[in-house]
Every structure is written in structure tokens, then in C-alpha cells.
C-alpha positions in Angstrom: 0.0 0.0 0.0 1.4 3.3 -1.2 1.1 6.6 1.1 1.7 9.9 -0.1 0.7 13.5 0.0 -2.4 14.9 0.7 -5.5 14.8 -1.4 -5.5 18.6 -1.9 -2.4 18.5 -4.3 -4.2 16.3 -6.4 -8.1 17.8 -6.1 -7.9 21.0 -4.7 -4.7 22.6 -5.6 -5.0 21.6 -9.3 -8.3 21.4 -9.5 -8.6 18.2 -11.3 -10.5 15.3 -10.9 -8.5 12.1 -12.5 -5.2 11.8 -13.0 -3.5 10.1 -16.1 -0.8 8.3 -15.6 2.3 7.6 -18.1 4.9 4.7 -17.8 8.4 6.0 -18.6 9.6 2.8 -19.1 12.9 4.6 -20.3 17.0 3.8 -19.4 18.3 4.6 -22.5 19.5 7.7 -20.1 21.9 5.1 -18.2 23.5 1.8 -19.2 21.5 -0.4 -16.1 19.0 -2.2 -17.3 16.1 -2.6 -14.8 14.7 0.8 -14.7 12.7 0.3 -17.2 10.6 -2.0 -15.3 9.5 0.6 -12.8 5.8 1.9 -14.6 4.5 -1.8 -14.5 5.5 -2.2 -10.7 3.5 0.6 -9.5 0.5 -0.8 -11.6 1.2 -4.4 -10.4 1.6 -3.1 -6.6 -1.7 -1.2 -6.7 -0.2 2.3 -6.9 -3.3 3.4 -8.9 -5.9 1.8 -7.5 -4.4 3.4 -4.0 -4.8 6.9 -5.9 -8.6 5.8 -6.8 -9.7 4.5 -3.6 -7.4 6.8 -1.1 -8.8 10.4 -2.9 -11.4 9.4 -5.6 -9.5 10.5 -8.4 -10.4 9.0 -11.8 -6.6 7.2 -13.3 -6.9 6.8 -17.2 -3.7 4.1 -17.6 -2.5 6.2 -21.1 0.2 3.1 -21.5 4.2 2.8 -21.5 6.0 4.8 -23.9 5.8 2.4 -26.7 8.5 -0.5 -26.6 9.5 0.3 -30.1 10.8 3.5 -29.6 14.4 3.4 -28.1 15.9 6.3 -28.9 15.8 8.8 -25.6 15.3 12.0 -27.8 12.0 10.0 -29.1 11.3 8.9 -26.0 11.0 12.3 -24.4 9.0 13.9 -26.9 6.3 11.0 -27.0 6.3 11.6 -23.3 6.0 15.5 -23.5 3.2 15.3 -26.2 1.4 12.7 -24.4 1.4 14.7 -21.5 0.7 17.8 -23.9 -2.3 16.5 -25.0 -4.0 15.6 -22.1 -2.7 18.8 -20.1 -5.4 20.4 -22.4 -7.8 17.9 -21.7 -7.9 19.2 -18.0 -6.4 16.5 -16.5 -3.7 15.8 -14.0 -0.4 13.9 -15.8 1.4 11.8 -13.7 4.6 10.1 -15.6 6.6 7.5 -13.5 9.5 5.7 -14.3 13.2 4.9 -13.2 15.7 6.7 -15.0 15.1 11.0 -14.6 17.0 11.4 -17.8 12.4 11.5 -19.1 12.0 14.9 -17.0 13.0 16.6 -20.1 10.1 14.9 -21.6 7.9 15.1 -18.6 8.6 19.1 -17.4 8.6 19.8 -21.2 4.9 19.1 -21.9 3.6 20.5 -18.8 5.3 23.8 -19.6 3.8 23.2 -23.2 0.1 22.3 -21.4 0.4 25.6 -19.3 1.0 27.7 -22.3 1.8 31.4 -21.4 1.0 30.8 -17.3 3.8 31.5 -15.3 6.1 28.9 -14.7 8.7 27.3 -11.8 10.3 24.3 -11.0 11.6 22.7 -7.8 14.2 20.5 -8.9 14.8 17.8 -5.9 17.5 15.5 -6.6 20.7 14.1 -5.3 22.6 15.6 -8.5 22.3 18.9 -10.0 21.9 17.2 -13.5 22.6 19.7 -14.8 25.8 18.2 -16.6 26.4 18.4 -20.7 28.0 15.8 -22.4 31.6 17.5 -22.0 31.4 17.8 -18.3 29.9 14.1 -17.6 32.6 12.0 -16.0 30.5 8.9 -17.1 28.5 10.5 -20.1 25.1 9.3 -18.9 21.7 11.4 -20.4 20.5 11.0 -16.9 22.6 13.5 -15.4 21.5 16.1 -18.1 18.0 16.8 -18.1 18.4 20.3 -16.2 21.1 21.3 -19.0 18.1 20.2 -21.6 15.9 22.5 -20.2 17.5 25.6 -19.7 17.8 25.5 -23.6 21.1 23.6 -24.2 21.1 20.7 -27.4 21.8 17.5 -26.0 24.3 16.3 -28.6 23.6 12.5 -30.4 
């Protein structure tokens, strides 16, 4: 069973009555296999049912990033477009995965959905994720999403 934030977070503050869950089953930003299984683990452990039962919100499961999309850039674009589209449908989008390189796609999708409204982001992570290909010790893309969000292009 999962326990997380007050109902206000999902319903009152954001003024949504439904959650669109998107599985960010991505591992291309780093070399370790397994993180792409995260969305399916959330589902199998009852996370989506818990949101519905505890907070009374309708949960729409939009599935995962299609397996045939294997390049990180295209995976982020898929997430961006899915979130942007669903934001326009006036539903809260919740993307969960294990590789935080997808933040570029998810945050861009929210920004697109908000259009001209003010945007603020609080980035909480053990690392700044501000690397680029030249400053990263590992070359892993999952250490670069903030760099990309600030407008620096990911090479490759």
C-alpha cells in the first residue's frame, strides 16, 4: 500500500478530478537495465488503484512509452506530446519511471500545457543534473536533463 501527500495536492490545488498515468519505461539515459520496469511495478503493486480509492480521483492508464521507441530523444518527445495533449484535456498527468532523463520530456510537456501561464520548477535530486556531454564523468544522459531544459541541446 502506498501513502503519499494530502488529497488537496491532487484535487483542490490543481483543480483536477482525474489523473492520467503515463509509464516512463525508459533506461536509455543510463546503462543499468531494470529501471524501465518501474511503471509496471507501480501498476502491479496497486499504486493506481490506491490513488483512486484513497483520493477519489478517476485514474486513466495511458500505458507506457511504446517499446519500439528506443532513442532517448524520441522517448522524451513521446512523453512531452502525451502530457501536453492530456494537459489540454484538463487532467493531471503523472509520469513515473526509473530513469530521470525523462524529466526533459515530462517537464516540457507540462510547460507546453501551461502555455503562457507562469512556470516554476523545484528540482529535488541528489545531483544537479546540469551536466553536458563534455562535463559528465560517465556520459550518462540521466545527468543532463536540467541542462537540456535550460536550452542547451543534448548532442547525439
